C-alpha positions as CSV (number, residue, x, y, z in Angstrom):
1,M,-78.2,-51.7,-1.2
2,R,-77.2,-49.8,-4.1
3,P,-73.6,-49.5,-3.0
4,I,-73.5,-53.1,-2.1
5,M,-74.7,-54.2,-5.5
6,F,-72.7,-51.8,-7.4
7,M,-69.4,-53.5,-5.6
8,L,-70.6,-56.9,-6.2
9,V,-70.9,-56.0,-10.1
10,A,-67.6,-54.4,-10.2
11,A,-65.7,-57.3,-8.5
12,F,-67.1,-59.8,-11.1
13,A,-66.1,-57.3,-13.9
14,L,-62.4,-57.1,-12.5
15,T,-62.1,-60.6,-11.7
16,G,-64.3,-62.9,-13.7
17,P,-66.7,-65.3,-12.1
18,S,-64.5,-67.9,-11.7
19,A,-62.0,-66.0,-9.6
20,A,-61.6,-67.0,-5.7
21,P,-63.0,-64.3,-3.4
22,A,-60.4,-62.5,-1.7
23,A,-59.5,-63.4,1.8
24,P,-61.6,-60.9,4.4
25,P,-59.6,-59.0,7.0
26,P,-59.6,-61.5,10.2
27,D,-62.0,-59.3,12.1
28,A,-64.8,-58.9,9.2
29,R,-68.5,-59.1,10.2
30,P,-70.1,-62.1,8.7
31,T,-72.1,-61.4,5.5
32,I,-76.0,-61.6,5.8
33,I,-77.8,-63.5,2.8
34,L,-81.4,-62.4,3.2
35,V,-83.7,-65.4,1.2
36,H,-87.0,-64.3,0.6
37,G,-90.0,-67.0,0.4
38,A,-93.1,-67.4,-1.7
39,F,-95.5,-64.8,-2.5
40,A,-92.6,-61.9,-1.5
41,D,-89.8,-60.4,-2.7
42,S,-86.4,-59.4,-1.6
43,S,-87.8,-56.0,-0.7
44,S,-89.7,-57.5,2.4
45,W,-86.3,-57.2,4.1
46,N,-85.8,-53.7,3.3
47,A,-86.2,-52.6,6.9
48,V,-83.9,-55.4,8.2
49,I,-81.1,-54.4,5.4
50,T,-81.3,-50.6,6.7
51,D,-80.9,-51.8,10.3
52,L,-78.0,-54.2,9.6
53,A,-76.2,-52.0,7.1
54,R,-76.2,-49.3,9.9
55,D,-74.3,-51.5,12.4
56,G,-71.9,-52.3,9.4
57,Y,-72.8,-55.6,8.5
58,P,-72.7,-56.4,4.9
59,V,-76.2,-57.5,3.5
60,I,-77.1,-59.2,0.1
61,A,-80.9,-59.5,-0.3
62,A,-80.9,-62.6,-2.8
63,A,-83.6,-62.8,-5.8
64,V,-84.9,-66.3,-5.5
65,P,-86.4,-67.9,-8.5
66,L,-89.3,-69.9,-6.6
67,R,-88.9,-72.6,-9.4
68,S,-87.7,-75.8,-7.3
69,L,-86.3,-76.6,-4.1
70,A,-83.0,-78.2,-5.3
71,G,-82.6,-75.1,-7.9
72,D,-83.2,-72.4,-5.5
73,A,-80.8,-73.9,-2.9
74,A,-78.1,-74.2,-5.8
75,Y,-78.6,-70.4,-6.5
76,V,-77.8,-69.7,-2.9
77,R,-75.5,-72.0,-2.4
78,S,-73.6,-70.2,-5.4
79,L,-73.9,-67.0,-4.2
80,A,-72.7,-68.0,-0.7
81,A,-69.7,-69.6,-2.2
82,S,-68.8,-66.3,-4.1
83,I,-68.2,-64.7,-0.5
84,A,-65.1,-64.7,1.3
85,G,-65.4,-65.4,4.9
86,P,-68.4,-66.2,7.2
87,V,-71.8,-66.2,6.1
88,V,-75.1,-66.2,7.7
89,L,-78.2,-67.6,5.7
90,V,-81.5,-65.9,6.9
91,G,-84.9,-67.7,5.2
92,H,-88.4,-66.4,5.7
93,S,-90.9,-68.7,4.8
94,Y,-90.1,-71.6,1.6
95,G,-87.0,-69.4,1.9
96,G,-86.3,-71.7,5.1
97,S,-86.2,-74.9,3.3
98,V,-83.9,-73.1,0.6
99,I,-81.2,-71.9,3.1
100,S,-81.1,-75.5,4.9
101,V,-80.5,-77.2,1.8
102,A,-78.3,-74.9,0.4
103,A,-75.9,-75.0,3.6
104,A,-75.4,-78.7,3.4
105,E,-72.3,-78.7,2.1
106,Q,-71.1,-74.8,2.1
107,T,-68.6,-74.8,4.7
108,N,-68.6,-70.9,5.2
109,V,-72.2,-71.0,6.4
110,K,-71.8,-70.5,9.7
111,A,-75.5,-69.4,11.2
112,L,-79.1,-70.1,9.9
113,V,-81.8,-68.0,10.8
114,F,-85.4,-68.9,10.1
115,V,-87.7,-66.3,9.9
116,A,-91.3,-67.4,9.9
117,G,-89.4,-70.3,7.7
118,F,-89.9,-73.9,7.5
119,A,-86.6,-76.2,8.4
120,P,-87.5,-79.5,7.0
121,E,-86.1,-83.0,7.6
122,I,-84.7,-84.8,4.6
123,G,-87.9,-86.0,3.0
124,E,-89.9,-83.4,4.1
125,S,-91.6,-80.6,1.8
126,P,-93.4,-77.3,3.1
127,A,-96.6,-79.3,2.2
128,S,-96.1,-82.1,4.0
129,L,-94.8,-80.2,7.4
130,G,-98.3,-78.2,6.6
131,A,-100.2,-81.1,6.8
132,R,-98.9,-82.2,10.0
133,F,-100.2,-79.1,11.6
134,P,-103.5,-78.4,9.5
135,T,-104.6,-75.1,11.4
136,G,-102.9,-73.2,8.7
137,S,-105.3,-71.3,6.1
138,L,-103.2,-70.9,3.0
139,G,-104.5,-73.5,1.0
140,E,-108.1,-71.8,1.2
141,N,-106.7,-68.4,-0.1
142,L,-104.8,-69.3,-3.1
143,A,-105.8,-68.2,-6.3
144,P,-106.9,-71.1,-8.8
145,P,-103.5,-72.1,-10.2
146,V,-101.7,-70.5,-13.4
147,L,-101.1,-72.8,-16.0
148,L,-97.8,-72.5,-18.0
149,A,-96.6,-73.3,-21.1
150,D,-94.4,-76.2,-19.7
151,G,-97.1,-77.8,-18.2
152,S,-96.3,-76.6,-14.8
153,A,-98.5,-74.3,-12.7
154,D,-97.8,-70.9,-10.5
155,L,-99.4,-70.4,-7.5
156,Y,-100.2,-66.9,-6.0
157,I,-102.6,-65.9,-3.1
158,L,-105.8,-64.0,-4.0
159,Q,-105.2,-60.4,-3.8
160,A,-108.5,-59.7,-2.1
161,R,-107.3,-62.2,0.9
162,Y,-103.7,-61.4,0.8
163,W,-103.7,-58.9,3.8
164,K,-105.4,-60.9,6.4
165,Q,-104.0,-64.1,5.0
166,F,-100.1,-62.9,4.6
167,A,-99.6,-59.8,6.4
168,A,-102.3,-58.7,8.7
169,D,-100.2,-56.5,10.9
170,V,-98.9,-54.1,8.3
171,P,-101.0,-51.2,7.2
172,E,-103.9,-52.2,4.5
173,G,-102.4,-49.9,1.6
174,Q,-98.8,-51.5,2.1
175,A,-100.2,-55.0,1.8
176,L,-102.2,-54.0,-1.2
177,E,-99.2,-53.0,-2.9
178,M,-97.6,-56.6,-1.9
179,A,-100.2,-58.6,-3.2
180,A,-99.9,-56.6,-6.4
181,T,-96.4,-57.6,-6.9
182,Q,-96.2,-60.9,-4.9
183,R,-93.7,-63.3,-6.6
184,P,-95.5,-66.7,-7.7
185,I,-93.8,-70.0,-6.7
186,A,-93.8,-72.9,-8.7
187,Q,-97.0,-75.5,-7.0
188,S,-94.5,-78.4,-7.4
189,A,-91.6,-76.6,-5.5
190,L,-94.0,-76.4,-2.1
191,S,-94.3,-80.5,-2.3
192,E,-90.6,-81.1,-3.0
193,P,-88.9,-82.9,-0.5
194,A,-85.7,-81.6,0.8
195,A,-82.8,-83.9,-0.1
196,A,-80.3,-82.5,2.5
197,L,-80.4,-80.6,5.8
198,A,-78.1,-78.1,7.4
199,W,-79.6,-77.2,10.9
200,R,-78.4,-80.6,12.5
201,K,-74.9,-79.0,12.1
202,I,-75.0,-75.6,11.9
203,P,-76.3,-73.4,14.7
204,S,-80.0,-72.0,14.1
205,W,-82.0,-69.3,15.5
206,F,-85.6,-68.9,14.9
207,V,-88.5,-66.4,15.1
208,W,-92.0,-66.2,14.0
209,G,-95.4,-64.3,14.6
210,E,-98.0,-65.4,16.8
211,L,-100.7,-65.1,14.5
212,D,-99.2,-66.3,11.4
213,R,-101.6,-67.7,9.1
214,N,-99.3,-69.4,6.7
215,I,-97.5,-71.4,9.0
216,P,-99.0,-71.9,12.4
217,A,-97.0,-71.0,15.4
218,A,-97.3,-74.8,16.8
219,L,-95.5,-75.9,13.8
220,H,-92.5,-73.2,14.0
221,S,-92.2,-74.3,17.9
222,F,-91.8,-77.7,16.8
223,M,-89.0,-77.1,14.3
224,A,-87.3,-74.8,16.5
225,R,-87.4,-77.4,19.4
226,R,-86.3,-80.2,16.6
227,A,-83.6,-78.2,15.5
228,D,-82.3,-77.4,18.9
229,A,-82.4,-73.7,18.4
230,R,-80.1,-71.3,20.0
231,D,-83.0,-68.9,20.3
232,A,-86.6,-69.0,19.5
233,I,-88.8,-66.1,19.6
234,Q,-92.4,-65.7,19.1
235,V,-93.6,-62.3,18.1
236,S,-96.8,-61.2,20.0
237,G,-99.7,-60.7,17.3
238,G,-96.9,-60.9,14.6
239,S,-98.2,-62.2,11.2
240,H,-96.2,-64.1,8.8
241,V,-94.2,-61.2,7.6
242,V,-92.4,-60.3,10.9
243,M,-89.7,-59.0,8.7
244,I,-91.9,-56.0,7.8
245,S,-94.1,-55.6,10.9
246,H,-91.4,-56.3,13.6
247,P,-88.0,-55.4,11.7
248,D,-86.2,-55.0,15.2
249,A,-87.0,-58.2,16.4
250,V,-86.0,-60.0,13.3
251,S,-82.4,-57.7,13.3
252,A,-82.2,-58.5,16.6
253,I,-82.1,-62.2,16.3
254,I,-79.8,-62.0,13.1
255,R,-77.2,-59.9,15.1
256,R,-77.3,-62.6,17.4
257,A,-76.4,-65.4,14.8
258,A,-73.9,-63.0,13.2
259,G,-72.1,-62.7,16.7
260,A,-71.8,-66.2,17.1
261,A,-70.7,-66.7,13.6
262,R,-67.7,-64.4,14.0
């Protein structure tokens, strides 16, 4: 990632933020933008980044603010707009909602990959989708909301329950580190309805864990069928963080999406 980020910083320094991105070579591979969800951060993509970069794909792991769906989507849309050539957006968990809204009006996004991710219809939110399939256990494992000075509230998963709830198929020590460094999400973001969607017009791919306790497998399957996904993979025994525990499976489906986007 360091060389990639260095090149991005250098490009902004030379051209300024308003300059149009240079046209890519005609055979250029699509850029993969990885969008993390709540209770995680961009480092959750590390193994996938290594795998894709080894194959020559340009990769950016976005640092999502996790403040509001509209604001987070605008951030990812701006990032995609700064890139010349095709883009594949990949979203984990709440990040699935973000990429679907972000890509709705972004013409260079050619494929969407939902990694244990939400794919809401207009008017739906993670909270409302979860209510339709109420077998997930996230709600009962959240810490008391952290009240902020502006009257809003942040949500975290209880650290003592993070491993079994969020990442049951990664080593306990790694899960403890993830629990301590988890990024909070604004409580209101999880109930904010999607104002746009992209999965009806942009081809989509889905991958999720069989034992996902945040978003039940039945809900993943429903969203994949509704989106008429090009491919939908359930990882046997997988938790909510299949990009960490099964990076090969996630990288493989991203490659298939990228191949279609070229």
